[in-house]
N, C-alpha and C positions, 0 to 999 in steps of 0.2 A: 271108194266112191265118196265124193264130197256132197253134202246136202247143205243148202243155205241155212246158216245159223247153227250148224251142228257144233262148231267150235265154241260158240257162245254158250250152248247148253252144257257142254263138258266143263267149261270154266265155271259156270254158275253152280253146277253140282259140286265141283271140287271145293269151291269157296264156301258153300253152304255146309258141306261135311266138316271142313276145318273149323268153322265157327261153332258148330254143334259140339265138336270135340273140345274146343277151347272153353265153352260155357260149362260143359260137364266136368272138366278138370277144375274150373273155378269153384264149382259146388263141392267137389271132393276136397279141395284144399280148405275151403271155408271162406266165404265171401269177405268176411271181416279181416282176413289175413292178406288179401290181395293189395299190394302196394301200388302196382301199375299194371295195366293191361293194354295191349295194342292188338292189331289184327293177327299177329303171329307170335306173340310172346306174353309171358306172365312174369311178374316180379313179385316174389313173396319171401317171407323169412325162411332161412335154411332149415330151421327147426321143423318145418312142415314137409320137408323133402321125403322123409320116411313114409309118409302117407302114399306118395306117388310110387315109391319103390315097392311098397307092399301091394299096391294095386296092379303092379306090373306095367305101369305106364312108362317108367324110366328104369334103366338098368345098364347092364354091360353090353347089350346088343344094340346095334344100330337099326333104325327104321321101325 
């Protein structure tokens, strides 16, 4: 069943969750190491990659 505005609510929740994840990842990497950030990506030195691997954010699995 469709409710007026339901798709907007779902899209808003998804966007908010993604932004929260992006900001928490920025804090984990260290804000001073962030070279560039957009709504869906981070650019940082490769030397900081091990932090994300250790935290289980990136690895061999997809998703």
